[in-house]
C-alpha positions as CSV (number, residue, x, y, z in Angstrom):
1,M,0.0,0.0,0.0
2,G,2.8,2.5,0.8
3,I,2.4,6.0,1.9
4,P,0.6,8.9,0.2
5,F,2.6,11.4,-1.8
6,V,2.5,15.0,-0.6
7,F,0.1,16.8,-3.0
8,G,-0.4,13.5,-4.7
9,V,-4.0,14.4,-5.4
10,N,-2.7,17.2,-7.7
11,F,-0.7,14.8,-9.9
12,P,-1.9,14.6,-13.5
13,K,-3.6,11.3,-14.1
14,G,-1.1,8.7,-15.4
15,L,2.0,10.6,-14.2
16,I,4.5,8.4,-12.4
17,P,6.8,10.3,-10.0
18,I,10.4,9.9,-11.3
19,E,11.6,8.4,-8.0
20,L,9.3,5.4,-8.5
21,L,10.7,4.5,-11.8
22,G,14.1,3.5,-10.5
23,S,16.7,4.2,-13.1
24,T,15.6,6.1,-16.2
25,D,17.8,5.6,-19.2
26,I,18.6,8.5,-21.4
27,S,21.0,6.6,-23.6
28,D,18.2,6.0,-26.2
29,I,18.7,9.7,-27.2
30,E,21.5,9.7,-29.7
31,G,24.6,11.5,-28.4
32,K,23.4,12.0,-24.9
33,S,25.2,10.7,-21.8
34,N,23.8,8.7,-18.9
35,Q,25.6,11.2,-16.6
36,L,22.7,13.7,-17.0
37,S,20.3,14.0,-14.1
38,I,16.7,13.0,-15.1
39,L,14.2,15.5,-13.8
40,N,11.1,14.2,-15.6
41,D,10.4,11.2,-17.7
42,R,7.2,12.4,-19.4
43,P,8.1,14.8,-20.9
44,L,11.8,13.9,-20.7
45,N,13.8,16.6,-19.0
46,A,17.4,16.2,-17.9
47,E,20.1,18.5,-16.7
48,T,23.9,18.4,-16.4
49,P,25.1,17.9,-12.8
50,A,27.1,20.9,-11.6
51,H,30.3,19.0,-11.2
52,L,30.4,18.3,-14.9
53,L,30.1,22.0,-15.8
54,N,33.8,22.9,-15.6
55,D,34.5,23.4,-19.3
56,D,34.3,26.7,-21.1
57,L,31.7,25.1,-23.4
58,T,29.4,22.3,-22.4
59,P,29.9,19.3,-24.7
60,N,26.8,18.3,-26.6
61,H,26.6,14.9,-24.9
62,L,26.3,16.7,-21.5
63,F,24.0,19.5,-22.7
64,F,20.6,19.6,-21.1
65,V,17.4,18.0,-22.6
66,R,14.1,19.9,-22.4
67,N,10.8,18.8,-23.8
68,N,7.5,20.6,-23.2
69,G,5.4,17.7,-24.4
70,I,5.9,14.1,-25.3
71,P,8.1,14.0,-28.4
72,P,6.7,12.3,-31.5
73,S,7.9,8.7,-31.9
74,N,7.9,8.3,-35.7
75,I,9.2,11.2,-37.7
76,D,9.6,11.0,-41.5
77,I,12.7,13.2,-41.8
78,K,12.0,13.7,-45.6
79,K,8.6,15.3,-44.8
80,W,9.5,17.2,-41.6
81,T,9.4,21.0,-41.7
82,L,9.5,23.8,-39.1
83,T,7.5,26.9,-39.9
84,V,8.5,30.2,-38.1
85,R,5.9,32.9,-38.0
86,G,4.5,35.4,-35.6
87,E,2.4,38.4,-35.0
88,S,5.2,40.9,-35.7
89,A,7.0,38.9,-38.3
90,E,6.9,40.4,-41.8
91,T,7.7,37.1,-43.5
92,E,7.1,33.5,-42.8
93,K,10.1,31.1,-42.8
94,E,9.9,27.4,-43.5
95,L,12.9,25.2,-42.5
96,K,13.5,21.8,-43.9
97,P,16.2,19.2,-43.0
98,Y,19.5,19.3,-44.7
99,T,19.9,16.5,-47.2
100,S,23.3,15.7,-48.7
């Protein structure tokens, strides 16, 4: 049965607190290190522990991971685009992936 979580009634339905997951593995993200500290698993958010931030530039494998929602699982890179537009933008910009 366990004990209740403080403010557990406010947890979104289906959310599992990170501490209950045991070890969360970030190695499925290409180029990321398991040395990152996992903050959330859904959406995935991880940060670099302070003791690893001693370089002038943070190496990409230690750079933080931030997601504001669940990332899509199947992306067709050939069809993927990013459109940038806004209220004050005079022009709209569509970005497509680089293909060699």
